[in-house]
N, C-alpha and C positions, 0 to 999 in steps of 0.2 A: 516816154510813155508814163502817164501818171499812174500811181498805185495807191490803193486805199489804206491798207493796214501795214505797210512796210515802214522800216525805220527811216528810209529816205523817201522823198516825194516822187522821185523818178527812177526808172529802171532802164538800163541799156539793153536793147533787144536786137539791134543790128548796127553794122558799120558799113560804110561805103568804101569799096576798094578801088574804084575807078572803072572796074569791069562790071561790077554788080553790087547789089546789097548782099551782105552776108549776115545771116542770123547768128546771134551769140547766146540766145536763151535755149538751153538744152532741153527744157521741159516741153518746148513746142513739138518736138518730134513725137513724144509719147501721146500728146493730145491729138496730133494728126492721125497717128495709127489707131488710137482708140476710137476716134470718130469713124474711121473707115471700117474697123472691125464690126461696129454696130450697124452701119448702113450698107456697105458693100465691101466685104473683106478683100484685100489686095492679094495678088500673087497666087490666086487659086486657093486661098485659105477657105475652109468651110464656114458657112454661116452657123450661127448657134449662140450658145451662152458663153460669151467671152468675159472673163473677169480679170480685174487688175490684181497685181501682186500675188500671183499664184505660187504656192510653195511646191517644189519638187525636190525631194531629199533635203539637203541642207541649204538650198538656194531658193530665193524668191525671184521669179521671172516677171517681167513686166506684164505679160498677159498669158492666160491659159484658157483653153476651151474646156468647159466642164461637160462631161457626158451626162446622159439621162439618169444614171445611178448616182451621180455626184461623188463617186469614190476616188476622185482624183482627176487630173487633167488628161485629156486625150490629145491635146496639142499644146505646144509651148511657143511663145514668141518673145524674143528679147529684142529691144530697140536700143540702138546706139545712135547718138547724135554727133555729127562732126561738121567742121567747117574749114578744115585745113585742105589746101590744094597746092599741088606742084604743077604749074602749067594748067592743063585741062584734066588732070587726074586728081580726084578726091582721095584723101588719105585718112585712115583711122587706125589707131588712135594718134593723138598729138602728143601724148606722154604715156609712160608705162601705166598699165591698168591690170593689176593682179586680179581685181574683181571681174573684169571682162574676160580674162583667161579662165578663171574658175567657172564662170557662166558657160563658156564654150565646152569645158570638160564635162559638165553636167548635161549639157544639151547633147553631146555625143553619146553619153550613157543612155539618155532617154531615147534617142534615135535608134540605138542598138536594141532597145527593148520594145520597139514598135511604135513609139509615140512620134507624131509629126513634130519636128522642131525646126524653127526658122529664126535666123538672125536677120533683122532689117536694119540696115545702116541708112539713116536719114541724113542726107547732106544738105546743110542749111545754106545753099547757094545754087544758082542756076548756070554758072559759067563753067561747069565741068562736063566732061563727056564719058569718063570711065571712073571706076573706083578700084582701089586695092588696099590691102593691109599695109600699114606703115612699119615695116620691119626695122627701119633705122631707129624709130622711137621706142618700139617694143617688140623685140624678136620673139619673146615668149608668146605674146598674143598672136603673132603671125603664125607660129608653129601650131598653136592650139586651134587656130582657124583651119589650117590644112587638115589636121587630125579630125576635127569636127566634120568638115566637108566629106572626108573619106568615110566617116561613120554614117553619113546620110543626112546631116544637118543641111538645110537649105540656106544659102547665103544670098541675100538680096540687097541691092542698094538703089536708092532713089534720090533724085535731086528735088529741090523745092524752088518755088518762085517766091522770092522775098520782095515785098513791096511795102511802102509806108503804110502802117496800120493793118497789114494782112500778110499771111504766108499761106501758100497752098501747095498741095502735092504736085510734083513736077513729073519727070519722066524716069522710067527705070534706067539705071546705068549698067552698061556691061561691066562685068567684073574682069579686071585685067587678070588673065589666067596665070599670072605670076604667083597666084596663090600656091601653085606647085613649085615655083622657082621665084622666090620673093626678091624683087629688086630693092636695093637700098638707095633711096634718093639722097643726093648730097644736099647740104644746107648752103644755099647761096643767098647772099644779101638780097632782100626784097623779093625772094621767090616764094616765100610762105605768107599765107594770110593769117589773120587772127585765129 
């Protein structure tokens, strides 16, 4: 894909795995969620004034819904983008993410204080049927996810349809309830995607 102001003339946005196109541009996920928040918020999120990069305590979240008094967010949304799969199970993260674990800690605190908090994992591929945390890659993130869910943070995952020149919102993915009993996938040759 040509790019105007980049150092290189082209940008890699997807790869073909044989089963499907897989997106590799992580910013796509935020752009998809932002468009939906403006037009028709997903997963029962309320309509209203959603802003990017909203601060809550010491963390900036991808999106926050600002109340009429503008004294802080009334809802928080953090978007994570992933493309790793084991069979038909999407996994996140693909590497340790201390930032992701910290976001989950703060989301749990927000939920305990009455704010609506949601993690949306946007899977940049269409050949998956479920999602779960990748405890083999990051056991701390998986544990923080369990704690956040217990605190009231809503966890959602969605696939996307990746096509040449376009990517669109796919279907909601069931979350493998091993969030309470995290499975550790083994690393087999050719079993993981980019």
